[in-house]
C-alpha positions as CSV (number, residue, x, y, z in Angstrom):
1,M,-6.5,-77.9,-33.8
2,L,-8.9,-77.1,-36.6
3,S,-12.0,-79.1,-36.9
4,A,-12.1,-81.1,-40.1
5,N,-15.8,-80.0,-40.6
6,I,-15.0,-76.4,-41.0
7,E,-14.9,-74.9,-44.6
8,L,-12.4,-72.0,-44.3
9,T,-13.8,-70.2,-47.4
10,Q,-17.4,-69.9,-46.0
11,K,-19.0,-66.5,-45.7
12,G,-19.2,-65.1,-42.2
13,L,-16.8,-67.5,-40.8
14,V,-15.4,-66.6,-37.2
15,V,-12.2,-68.5,-36.3
16,T,-10.5,-68.4,-32.9
17,I,-6.9,-69.1,-32.6
18,F,-5.2,-69.8,-29.3
19,D,-1.5,-70.4,-28.7
20,P,-0.8,-71.4,-25.1
21,A,2.9,-70.9,-25.5
22,C,3.0,-68.1,-28.0
23,G,6.7,-66.7,-27.6
24,T,7.0,-63.8,-29.9
25,G,3.7,-64.6,-31.6
26,G,5.0,-65.9,-34.9
27,M,2.4,-68.8,-35.2
28,L,-0.4,-66.4,-34.3
29,S,0.5,-63.7,-36.8
30,T,1.2,-66.1,-39.7
31,A,-2.2,-68.0,-39.0
32,E,-4.1,-64.8,-38.9
33,E,-2.5,-63.6,-42.2
34,Y,-3.1,-66.8,-43.9
35,L,-6.9,-66.8,-42.9
36,R,-7.2,-63.2,-44.1
37,E,-5.7,-64.2,-47.5
38,L,-7.9,-67.2,-47.9
39,N,-11.1,-65.6,-46.7
40,P,-11.2,-61.8,-46.4
41,D,-14.7,-61.9,-45.1
42,S,-13.9,-64.1,-42.1
43,Q,-13.3,-62.7,-38.6
44,T,-10.2,-64.0,-36.8
45,E,-9.9,-63.8,-33.0
46,V,-6.3,-64.4,-31.7
47,F,-5.4,-65.3,-28.3
48,G,-1.8,-66.1,-27.0
49,Q,-0.5,-66.7,-23.6
50,E,3.3,-66.3,-22.6
51,L,5.2,-66.4,-19.3
52,I,8.4,-64.6,-20.3
53,L,7.6,-60.8,-19.8
54,L,9.9,-59.7,-22.7
55,C,8.2,-62.1,-25.2
56,Y,4.8,-61.0,-24.0
57,C,5.7,-57.4,-24.6
58,L,6.9,-58.1,-28.1
59,I,3.7,-60.0,-29.1
60,Y,1.4,-57.5,-27.6
61,D,3.1,-54.7,-29.5
62,C,3.2,-56.6,-32.8
63,L,-0.4,-57.9,-32.7
64,T,-2.0,-54.6,-31.5
65,Y,-1.2,-53.0,-34.9
66,L,-2.4,-55.8,-37.2
């Protein structure tokens, strides 16, 4: 959940995104891409958790090369 007090275009912004059931990581990669477009100077830290091994392997492979 994003705090209403955060201005996403402020310089030096650090945003942490966590998805506790990330599946193949669609929400994580889309959220990071959106934040990079909105504020190229921001730093985005992405964390996901997944129980299904195949999904975990897919998301790890995809996010490693972003």
